Each structure stands twice: as structure tokens, then as C-alpha cells.
C-alpha positions, 0 to 999 in steps of 0.5 A: 792880491797884487804882486806888491802885496806879496813881494815886498813883505817877503823881501823885507823879512828876508833882508832883515834876516840876512842882515841880522846874520851877516851884520859884522861881515857886511860892515867889513866889506866896504865902508860904503856899505854902512850907507847902502844897507840902510838905503835898501832897507828904506826902499823895502820899508816904503814898499812894505808900507804900501803892502800894509795899506793894501792888506789893511784895506781888505781887512777893513772892508770886511769888518766895515766902518768905523772898525775898518779904519781901526785896523790900520790905526792899530797896525800903524801904532805897532810900527810906531812903538817898535820904531820909537823903542829902537830910537830910545835904545839907540839914542840913550845919550839924547832922551828927546828922540821919542818926543820929537817923533810924537810931535812930528806925527801930530804936526804931519797929521793935523796940518800936512795930511788933513790940509792935503785931504781938504785941499784935494777934496775941495778942488774935486767936490767944492765943499765937503761935509763931515760929522761935527760930533765925530770930529769934536770927539777926536779933537777933544781927546787929542787936545787933552792928551797932547797937553798932558803929555807934551805941555804939562811936563814943562811945569812939574817940579817932582823931577828936573827939567821937562820930564815926569817923575816915575809916579807921574809917568805911570799916572799919565800913562794909565789916564791916556790908555783909559781915555783912549779906550773910552774913545774907542767905545764911543767910536765903535759902540755907543755913538757909532753914527758920529763916525759914519760918513754922511755922504756914503750913507746918503748915497747908499754906496758900500764897498763889496765885502771880501770873502773870509778866505781873502780876508785871512790871507790879507790878515796874514799879509798885514802881519808879515808887512808889519813885522818886516817894517818893524825889523827893518826900522830897527836897522834904518833909524840908527843909520838915518841919525848917523847919516844926518850927523855925518852931513853936518845937520845941527839938530838931528833929532827933529829931522829924524823924528819927522822922517820916522813919523812920515814913514810910519804914517804913510799908510793912513795918510794915503788911505785918508787922501783916497777917501777925501778924493772920493768925497768920503771926508769923515772916513778920511778924518777917521784915518788921519785924526785916528792916527794922531789920537792913537799916537798920543793915547797908545804910543806915548804911554808905551814909550814912557813905560818902556823908559821906566823899564829900561831906566833911560830918561825920556824928555816929553815937554816941548820947547816954547816954539814947538808948544806954540806950533802945537797949540796953533794946530789944535786951535786951527783944527777946532775952527776948521771942523766946527761948522761941519763943512770944509773947502779948499781954503780950509786945507790951504791954511793947514798946509801953510802951518805945515810948511812953517813947521817944515821950514823950522826943522831946517832953520830952527 
């Protein structure tokens, strides 16, 4: 185990405990501490995210594919739910924060991460192969759940604005969880071969399985890393929003949502990029698209039900521009993965759409 895998989770937990115990005292020392504290927290979060990736890789190697990618997916989902719950609790006056984070996660994964994977993999290996049935399963779930949770609320009449009535929230949340559960059954049991990388299977290359003792240690390190990230995120997110408002940013929520999404998706993004560079494109897509599907299938229902429990309104429906960008992303993904082969140009197109999304964040 590397030093990073031990030091950063330990520092994150200690810093979170120290800050919680001395919060009021620290804020009185000097006004600049309100910026220094979140910056230190951000650095420890990034380090803990890398530690999460390291420990998740060990556990994933032990259980094998495609279950291995699910380990990181579940870990990232835990972080997402915690961070978005913090956003809802802090931003009670603006109910769009969770929606912006979910939308940003879809755009970052399906355009930024996927585009970078296809571009780097294409440069190194020319053309890369994937399992069309596996990719179509991801996209089918992603399209259905994206439309139900982010588009349909714009057209319901049981509640005012782009929101869902309580009964609709419960109905859509149950459907999302059931559909995601059915997808996991297809991925891990019924049609497991759809999600096995063809290149790895053809070459017979398999990673060495770590020992049971090593796996248990990494499982403990994974839990510690996730706890550290979650505790520090609760401190970092409100400070990030206040910092953006202090700098004069007109629309804080989209940028804060994008920053949070990039932070929590970093482990799966790095895992996907590494897999694409070693010519395991299906494994790369399992990590990338799996994070987007889990965001819609698990995070949105969790946050929606949390809003019902706390009585805070949550706006899910996207505006016209963001709805168009999301539909463009989903249609492009269907075209990109439909043939079962990708190249540099396919990745370049996805990155162009991602650059457009990033530009609109600052020039809406």
C-alpha cells in the first residue's frame, strides 16, 4: 500500500474532527481563515479521492469484472449523495443546486471523460472495440432516467414550475431504483458477457488477484477515504458557494455543481482513462457510463426523497439550453457506440460538446 493510501484518509478524518471541534474558534482568529480552511479541505479531498481510487482498484481486482467497476461506482454514489445532501441543507433558498450537480455529472462523464478516453485510446491504439450490447444497455437506462427526472418535470401540472409533486417524486424514485436494480442484474448475472472487455478476453490477460488480507485492508482504507471525503465535502461545498459569490459570479449554482461533480467523479474518471490507455475500452466505459447511470438511478432518488423528508423544495427540470445540450449528448453517445468501434475523431467530437458546456458555464 502506498503512503498516499494511508496518509490522506487519516489526515482528512483528523482535519474534519479538528475543524468540527474548533469551528467557532477558528473563524474568530482571522477573517482569512474562512478561505484557508476550505482550501486545505479541498487539497485533502483530492488526496483522499486518489486514495479511494487506489483502494477500490485492489478490491475490484479481487472480485473481478464487471463487479470490480461496481465497487468504485457504489463508492462514488455514496460521496455524491452526501455532498448533494449538504448542498440541499446549505442552499435552502435555491432548490436547483442538486439538479445542477446531476446535470454536470452527465455532461462531464458522457462528453469530457468519454471523449478523453476515446481520444487517448485512439491515439495509442488506432481503433478500439467495445461491446455494442453493453454500451446500448448503459445508454438505454441513461436516456430513460435522464428524461424522466430532468425533462418530464418541466411538463407536469400537479405542481408549480419544473418540479414534481410528492406522489410523483415517490413514483419516479421507485421506478429509478427498480430500473437500476434490473440493470445491475443484467450486468452481473443474466448478460454478464456484454460487459466483459473483448480485448482482455481475447488476449487472456488478467490481473493478479490480491490476497484476502490485502483486500480487507483496502476495504477498510476505502471506507476511511469515503468517510473523509464526505465529512470534508460538507465543509467545502458551502465555502465554495460563498467564495464564488464573493468573486462576483452571476450564476453560482452551475459552476458549483460542476466543481462538485468533477470532484466526486475523479476516481472513476481516472480509472476509465487508465483502462482506455491499456486498450480495455469496455472496462473504461463500465467505469465512466456506470457513474452516470448510478448518478441518475440512485443519487437523484436519494436526493428527491431527502427533500420530501426535510420539506425543502427541489427543482429537477432543466432549462431549454441545458435540455438541448443533454439530448445532444445522449444522441451523440448512441451514434458513437452503435458501431462497436471508436477512434480519435469520435473522442474529439465529444470533447467539442464538453468544451461548449464549459463555455456556457461562464458565458450563459
